[in-house]
C-alpha positions as a printed Julia matrix, in Angstrom:
324×3 Matrix{Float64}:
 -42.96   31.68  317.45
 -46.51   31.02  315.86
 -45.32   34.63  313.45
 -42.41   32.53  312.69
 -44.19   29.56  311.83
 -46.74   31.05  309.73
 -43.91   33.24  307.8
 -41.82   30.51  307.43
 -45.09   28.42  305.86
 -45.67   31.01  303.25
 -41.97   30.45  301.91
 -42.06   27.11  302.03
 -45.33   27.14  299.6
 -43.73   30.04  297.63
 -40.47   28.2   297.41
 -42.51   24.64  296.67
 -44.4    26.0   293.78
 -41.01   27.15  292.35
 -39.17   24.45  292.69
 -42.11   22.04  290.84
 -42.43   24.56  288.35
 -38.69   24.23  287.22
 -38.69   20.57  287.63
 -41.94   20.17  285.57
 -40.35   22.27  282.68
 -36.65   20.57  282.99
 -38.51   17.19  282.88
 -40.13   18.06  279.98
 -36.74   19.3   278.04
 -35.83   15.69  278.2
 -35.53   14.1   274.62
 -37.97   11.2   273.78
 -42.02   11.21  274.97
 -43.56    8.85  277.3
 -45.36    7.81  274.25
 -42.42    6.8   272.67
 -41.74    3.28  274.38
 -45.25    2.42  273.02
 -44.96    3.2   269.26
 -41.18    2.86  268.67
 -40.94   -0.9   269.0
 -44.44   -0.99  266.72
 -43.21   -0.93  262.78
 -47.05   -0.77  262.08
 -48.01    2.29  264.03
 -49.08    5.49  261.92
 -48.53    9.24  262.13
 -52.36    9.52  263.35
 -52.12    6.78  265.83
 -49.2     8.48  267.52
 -51.53   11.87  267.97
 -54.06   10.16  269.85
 -51.69    8.71  272.34
 -50.51   12.26  272.63
 -53.84   13.61  272.86
 -54.81   10.49  275.67
 -52.05   11.95  277.75
 -52.39   15.57  277.29
 -48.87   15.9   275.87
 -50.67   17.99  272.42
 -51.19   20.71  274.86
 -49.01   23.7   275.69
 -46.76   23.22  278.5
 -47.72   25.48  280.92
 -50.84   24.46  280.29
 -49.51   21.05  281.27
 -48.57   22.3   284.36
 -51.52   24.37  285.89
 -53.57   21.16  285.24
 -50.86   19.27  287.47
 -50.86   21.93  289.59
 -54.68   21.63  289.82
 -54.79   18.04  290.78
 -52.04   18.17  293.27
 -53.86   20.85  294.83
 -56.35   18.11  295.61
 -53.68   16.08  296.6
 -54.03   14.1   293.44
 -50.86   13.04  291.3
 -52.39   11.56  288.65
 -52.64    8.57  286.74
 -48.8     7.12  285.57
 -47.74    7.02  282.22
 -46.73    3.09  282.35
 -48.51    0.21  280.83
 -50.73   -0.37  284.19
 -52.33    2.84  284.73
 -51.73    3.16  288.44
 -52.57    6.3   290.29
 -49.31    7.88  291.3
 -49.67    7.75  294.69
 -50.2     4.07  295.04
 -47.19    3.73  293.16
 -45.36    6.04  295.5
 -46.87    4.41  298.9
 -45.5     0.74  298.65
 -42.25    2.09  297.8
 -41.92    4.83  300.44
 -41.36    3.07  303.46
 -38.94    0.5   302.2
 -36.54    4.0   301.24
 -37.36    5.45  304.66
 -36.32    2.61  306.95
 -33.4     2.35  304.52
 -32.26    6.14  305.16
 -34.03    6.28  308.85
 -31.54    3.03  309.37
 -28.54    4.93  307.77
 -28.9     8.38  309.32
 -28.92    6.38  313.02
 -25.71    4.46  311.92
 -24.3     7.57  310.86
 -24.73    9.57  314.01
 -23.89    6.4   316.52
 -20.55    6.3   314.51
 -19.43    9.35  313.35
 -20.38   12.09  316.43
 -18.25   10.3   318.8
 -15.59    9.44  315.86
 -15.36   13.62  315.53
 -15.35   14.5   319.19
 -12.74   11.79  320.12
 -10.95   13.13  316.88
 -10.72   16.8   318.36
 -10.26   16.49  322.26
  -7.38   14.12  320.78
  -5.96   16.25  318.29
  -2.88   15.23  316.04
  -2.89   12.3   318.17
  -2.19    8.79  316.53
  -5.71    8.29  316.64
  -6.87   11.91  314.95
  -4.5    10.44  312.14
  -5.94    7.02  311.44
  -9.34    8.69  311.14
  -8.74   11.52  309.16
  -7.12    8.56  306.51
 -10.04    6.31  307.03
 -12.39    9.66  306.5
 -10.61   10.83  303.34
 -10.64    7.28  301.66
 -14.66    7.39  302.68
 -15.0    10.69  300.82
 -13.06    9.1   298.01
 -14.61    6.12  297.47
 -17.83    5.56  295.23
 -20.74    4.29  296.53
 -21.36    2.18  293.56
 -17.8     0.82  293.83
 -18.13   -0.03  297.7
 -21.3    -1.67  297.35
 -19.66   -4.0   294.45
 -16.85   -4.77  296.36
 -19.12   -5.63  299.24
 -21.14   -7.87  296.68
 -18.67   -9.9   296.08
 -16.24   -9.85  299.55
 -19.56  -11.21  301.7
 -21.98  -13.01  299.28
 -20.19  -14.39  296.3
 -16.77  -15.47  298.42
 -17.93  -15.68  301.59
 -21.61  -16.18  301.18
 -22.22  -14.55  304.53
 -24.88  -12.21  303.34
 -27.54  -11.9   300.63
 -26.35   -9.5   297.63
 -30.25   -8.49  295.83
 -33.46   -7.72  297.28
 -35.27   -7.49  300.48
 -36.36  -11.21  301.5
 -35.32  -15.16  300.61
 -36.93  -16.85  298.65
 -38.53  -19.26  301.3
 -39.57  -16.1   303.57
 -43.06  -16.9   303.65
 -41.77  -20.35  305.56
 -39.57  -19.03  308.1
 -40.76  -18.3   311.89
 -41.3   -14.75  312.92
 -37.64  -14.46  314.28
 -36.49  -16.15  310.81
 -37.94  -13.72  308.92
 -37.01  -10.21  310.85
 -33.19  -11.83  310.74
 -33.74  -12.65  307.06
 -34.73   -9.01  306.48
 -31.92   -7.82  309.07
 -29.44   -9.55  306.55
 -30.61   -8.06  303.54
 -30.28   -4.49  304.84
 -26.91   -4.93  305.99
 -25.05   -4.13  302.81
 -27.66   -1.5   301.73
 -27.86    0.53  304.86
 -23.43    0.21  305.23
 -23.1     1.85  301.67
 -26.03    4.6   302.6
 -24.32    5.36  305.52
 -20.26    4.99  304.89
 -20.06    8.42  302.75
 -22.53   10.09  305.24
 -20.07    8.67  308.36
 -16.99   10.59  306.94
 -18.89   13.72  306.02
 -20.38   13.92  309.41
 -17.57   13.08  311.51
 -15.34   15.71  309.86
 -18.26   18.18  310.89
 -17.97   17.21  314.08
 -14.35   17.28  314.55
 -14.14   21.15  313.12
 -16.9    22.06  315.18
 -15.68   20.48  318.47
 -12.09   22.08  318.06
 -13.58   25.63  317.33
 -15.88   25.35  320.43
 -13.12   23.91  323.02
 -10.96   26.94  322.08
 -13.73   29.18  323.37
 -13.48   30.85  326.82
 -16.55   29.36  328.52
 -14.76   26.33  328.03
 -11.59   27.19  330.01
 -13.75   29.02  332.59
 -15.15   26.06  333.03
 -11.93   24.31  333.19
 -10.9    26.59  335.64
 -14.0    25.84  338.14
 -12.77   22.29  338.12
 -15.44   20.84  336.39
 -14.99   16.73  334.99
 -13.6    16.87  331.49
 -16.1    14.77  330.44
 -19.04   17.61  331.96
 -16.48   20.0   329.61
 -16.69   17.97  327.07
 -20.37   16.22  326.64
 -22.41   18.98  328.66
 -20.94   22.44  327.46
 -19.19   21.78  324.53
 -21.0    19.4   322.61
 -24.4    21.61  322.49
 -22.87   24.19  320.77
 -20.58   22.39  318.9
 -24.01   20.54  317.2
 -25.01   23.23  315.91
 -23.4    22.93  312.55
 -24.67   19.42  312.41
 -28.06   20.07  312.92
 -28.16   22.1   309.87
 -26.88   19.19  307.78
 -29.09   16.95  309.19
 -31.96   19.11  307.12
 -29.99   19.48  304.12
 -29.42   15.71  304.18
 -32.89   14.84  303.87
 -33.34   14.82  300.02
 -30.24   12.19  300.14
 -33.53    9.87  301.78
 -34.46    9.44  297.71
 -31.81   10.91  295.44
 -29.27    8.96  297.45
 -31.35    5.94  296.96
 -31.33    5.74  292.92
 -27.53    4.14  293.83
 -27.74    1.65  296.28
 -31.51    0.29  294.89
 -30.18   -0.1   291.5
 -27.59   -2.33  292.63
 -28.96   -3.97  295.57
 -32.27   -4.64  293.4
 -33.97   -2.66  296.16
 -37.78   -2.06  294.86
 -37.74    1.55  297.23
 -38.46    4.83  296.03
 -35.06    5.1   294.34
 -35.88    2.46  291.69
 -38.94    4.28  290.55
 -37.88    7.3   290.01
 -34.97    5.48  287.98
 -37.57    3.48  285.69
 -39.96    6.45  285.92
 -37.05    8.6   284.28
 -36.01    5.97  281.46
 -39.59    5.77  281.04
 -40.34    9.11  280.65
 -43.74    8.75  283.19
 -43.42   12.66  283.97
 -46.75   11.77  286.57
 -44.64    9.62  288.55
 -41.38   11.53  288.11
 -43.37   14.68  289.35
 -44.87   13.07  292.25
 -41.18   11.85  293.84
 -39.9    15.22  293.26
 -42.43   16.75  294.91
 -42.32   14.29  297.62
 -38.84   15.45  297.7
 -39.03   19.14  297.58
 -41.55   18.77  300.65
 -39.38   16.51  302.7
 -36.22   18.76  301.82
 -38.4    22.12  303.03
 -39.58   20.64  306.17
 -36.14   19.17  306.83
 -34.72   22.78  307.1
 -37.92   23.88  308.65
 -37.1    21.37  311.77
 -33.7    22.14  311.31
 -34.38   25.63  312.31
 -36.7    24.43  315.12
 -34.05   22.44  317.07
 -31.41   24.81  317.13
 -33.9    26.45  320.04
 -33.5    23.15  321.77
 -30.02   22.99  321.26
 -28.93   26.89  321.89
 -30.75   28.91  324.49
 -29.47   31.9   322.48
 -32.0    31.26  319.95
 -34.61   30.3   322.29
 -34.82   33.61  324.11
 -34.74   35.63  321.09
């Protein structure tokens, strides 16, 4: 196991290096420069002043030199300083936004698995039944419905017409004057719509994967043998079949980690949530290279660690992997 982990860690470092290299070059290919936001609105700016700004931000050097300097700082766990007017360290900006995004996405992932896995199991055990057909139609609607359109519909229904739920932010204006339980309830009301929008597409996808995997497993010979022994159907499904049917789901969980940041851009912009997705969008629009690279690097690390954890979870789910 130690040799396997060491090998995987080396692979992760090499992959991470390649990801950062490609990301650094790609974001510099985008039209515009960070200094444009400081100079385009000032008609009195001179070419000499533009050059001084580019030198100040280090943009006058060859791109490979810029990347090596950035890589040297990251090796010391320093993502640099933002190009924005506040000149704050990148890690401080990320640190204050990361918990918000992680909390919303963890809640949405919990909701996905609590709903999707039972739906997938029940659809597989009742194949071609009315329940299976209804869930199939709902799932296809979930696949086809854009997240931003669903968010707007829910905001209009529950926020504008019914006035049941807030439609933006994480806190109300009177949040500081509320009691402890009032603050918890207020935050929960603000999180209902973002969490549901973030989870809706995942529920559709995971339930279909679970159904397909369960159908394949329950047709195996060892399931037929377990039934022939007279075991209760619930034990056959939830003890023998479910563990093997979860293997593809474990892989999907590892691959869904990038959605913690990438998928947050849409609903955080719509619901005005100050998380990593909103920070990434604003940084891309402002050509704030250090912040963009910091967020992309963290996303890459989460992705690679998620894949490693998925591989390790195989050993917990499948005894054959553990013995090998």
